[in-house]
C-alpha positions in Angstrom: -0.1 -0.2 0.0 2.8 2.3 1.1 4.5 1.1 -1.9 1.8 2.5 -4.3 1.4 6.0 -2.6 4.7 6.6 -3.1 4.4 5.3 -6.8 1.5 7.1 -8.1 -0.3 9.1 -5.6 2.4 11.4 -4.2 3.7 12.3 -7.9 -0.2 12.7 -8.7 -0.9 15.0 -5.8 2.9 16.6 -6.6 1.4 17.5 -10.0 -2.0 18.3 -8.8 -0.3 21.0 -6.4 1.9 22.6 -9.1 -0.9 22.7 -11.8 -3.1 24.6 -8.9 0.1 27.0 -8.2 0.5 27.8 -12.0 -3.3 27.8 -12.6 -3.5 30.4 -9.4 -0.5 32.6 -9.7 1.3 32.6 -13.4 -1.9 32.5 -15.6 -3.6 35.5 -13.9 0.2 37.4 -13.4 0.0 37.3 -17.2 -2.9 39.0 -17.7 -1.8 41.2 -15.2 0.7 42.0 -16.9 -0.7 42.8 -20.1 -3.1 44.7 -18.1 -0.3 47.2 -16.6 1.3 47.3 -20.2 -2.2 48.6 -21.8 -2.4 50.9 -18.9 0.9 52.0 -19.7 0.2 53.2 -23.6 -3.0 54.8 -22.4 -1.1 56.9 -20.1 1.2 57.6 -22.9 -1.4 58.4 -25.2 -3.3 60.7 -22.4 -0.2 62.6 -21.8 0.4 62.9 -25.8 -2.9 64.4 -26.1 -2.6 66.8 -23.3 0.1 68.0 -24.8 -1.6 68.3 -28.2 -4.5 69.9 -26.4 -2.4 72.5 -25.1 -0.7 73.3 -28.0 -4.0 74.0 -29.9 -5.4 76.2 -26.8 -2.3 78.2 -27.4 -3.2 78.3 -31.2 -6.8 79.5 -30.4 -5.7 82.1 -28.0 -3.0 83.3 -30.5 -5.5 83.4 -33.4 -7.9 85.3 -31.6 -5.4 89.0 -31.6 -6.1 90.8 -34.4 -2.5 91.3 -35.3 -2.7 87.3 -36.1 -5.9 87.5 -38.1 -4.5 90.5 -40.2 -1.4 88.6 -40.7 -3.5 85.5 -42.1 -5.8 87.5 -44.4 -2.8 89.1 -46.2 -0.7 86.4 -46.4 -2.9 83.6 -47.1 -5.9 85.6 -48.8 -4.0 88.2 -50.2 -6.2 90.6 -48.8 -5.6 94.6 -48.0 -7.2 97.6 -46.2 -9.3 100.1 -47.6 -6.6 102.6 -49.7 -3.8 100.1 -49.9 -2.8 98.3 -53.1 -1.8 94.7 -53.5 0.7 93.9 -56.1 2.0 90.0 -56.8 5.1 88.8 -58.5 4.6 86.0 -61.6 7.1 83.5 -61.7 9.6 84.0 -64.6 8.4 82.3 -67.8 10.1 78.9 -68.4 12.6 78.7 -71.2 11.8 77.8 -74.8 11.0 74.6 -75.5 13.5 72.2 -77.2 12.8 69.3 -79.7 15.2 66.7 -80.6 16.0 66.3 -84.4 15.7 62.8 -84.7 12.8 61.3 -86.2 9.6 61.1 -85.7 10.7 65.4 -84.2 12.8 66.5 -87.6 9.4 67.4 -89.2 8.6 69.6 -86.4 12.0 70.6 -85.8 12.2 71.4 -89.4 8.5 73.7 -89.3 9.5 75.3 -86.1 12.2 76.4 -87.9 10.6 77.9 -90.8 7.6 79.8 -88.6 10.4 81.4 -87.0 12.5 82.4 -90.1 
């Protein structure tokens, strides 16, 4: 009887205790670690959103000043006060288009030379 207990029942009890320990401590700790990592990611995202919110609040305060409104109106919409004149500079014209003299452009090249002469 004692031989049966030490050969079969004792290892079974040890395995049962180990499995119960894993079930009670190891598996919940893995879930806890996952939740902890998710909480840290959430806190990081909240911090980033708070920083962005403060930047947006600063933009709102800046956009409510008359000087900033005038700057945007002049730069983005080319608006001027009554009595002022607005000037715009056009980009420089592009140079003439060069056509290759090889076929099939030779005909176009010849016609272009005849029309300019």
